[in-house]
N, C-alpha and C positions, 0 to 999 in steps of 0.2 A: 224429065226436064220440064215438061209442061206444068207439073205440080209445083216445082221450085219457082218457076216464073209467076205462077198464079199467087203463090205465097208471098213472093217479093212484092208483087203489085198490091196485095192487100196491106202489107206492112207500110208501103210507101203512101198509099191513100190514107191510112190511119194516122201516120206521122204528119202528113200535110194538113189533114183536117184538124188535128190537135194544134198545130202551129197557127192556123187561121183563127181558130177559136180563142187561143191565148192572145193573139194580136188584137182581135176584135174586143175582147174583154178589157185589155189594157187601154185601148183608145177610148172606148165608151166610159170607162171609169175615170180617166183623166178629164174627158169632156164634162161629165156630170159634176165632178169635184170643182172644176173651174166655174161652170155655169151656176152651181148652187152656192159658191163661195165657201168651199171647204176651209177649215176642218169641220166646222159645225154649220151645216147648210140651213138650219132652222133659225139661227141667231144671226142678225146682221152684224157686220163689223162696225165698230164705232170709233172714229178717229177725230182728232182735232186738227184742223188745217185751214188753208186759205185757198180760195178759188183763184187759180193762176191763169186760167184760160177758159173761154167759152167757144164752142165750135159747132158747126153744122156740116153734115155730109149729105150730098144728094145721092140717093139710092133709087134703084128701080121701083121699090115699093113705097117710096116717099122720102121725106127728109128725116134724118136721124139727128137728134140733138145730144150734145155732150158737154161735159166740163172736165177740166183737169184740176185735181186737188193736190196742192203741195202740203204734205203733212209736216208736222212740227220737226220731225227728224230729217227733213229734206227730201224724202222719197215722194214720188208722185204716183197718182192713180187716175186713170181715165174712166169716167163713168157715163153711161147712156141714161137719158132721162126724158120724160115727157116734155113737150113744148111749153106747157104751163109752168112746170118747175124751172125749165131753162130760162123763161122770161123773168122769174123772181130772183135769180142769182146774178150777181155782177162780179166782174174781176175785182179782186181785193177783199171780197167778203170773207170774214174770219168767223169760224164757229165749229160746231160739231157736225160731222157728216156720218150718216148711217148708210151702209150699202151691203149687198150680198152679191158676190162675184163681180160682175160689171154693172149690176143693176142698182141704180140710185134709189134709196129708201126714204131719205129725208135730210134736211139741213136745219140746224138751229143756230142762228146767229148769236155771237157773243154780245152781251150788253155793251152799248157804246158809252164811253166815259163822259 
């Protein structure tokens, strides 16, 4: 009976370890895809839209700056950016936005008529 108990314990530990590894892999993969801006993490997404909101968040490590971009199709995306970029954007600015994940990469304003 001792051998059966030991074998059952080994199987239980193996199954539990496999489940933890699978869960860890899934969580890590989702995090990296979101952070890197999947599906292609090397290429920033480029969309046309309008700055619909500027905001600041007080955090323990300092102030986080962000903007909400309303895309031409009506969907919105919230992006974090540096304070210097935040100061250059105003609500209502229309143009092309480049970003990867939630990271702002640049904004090119449309020419004004």
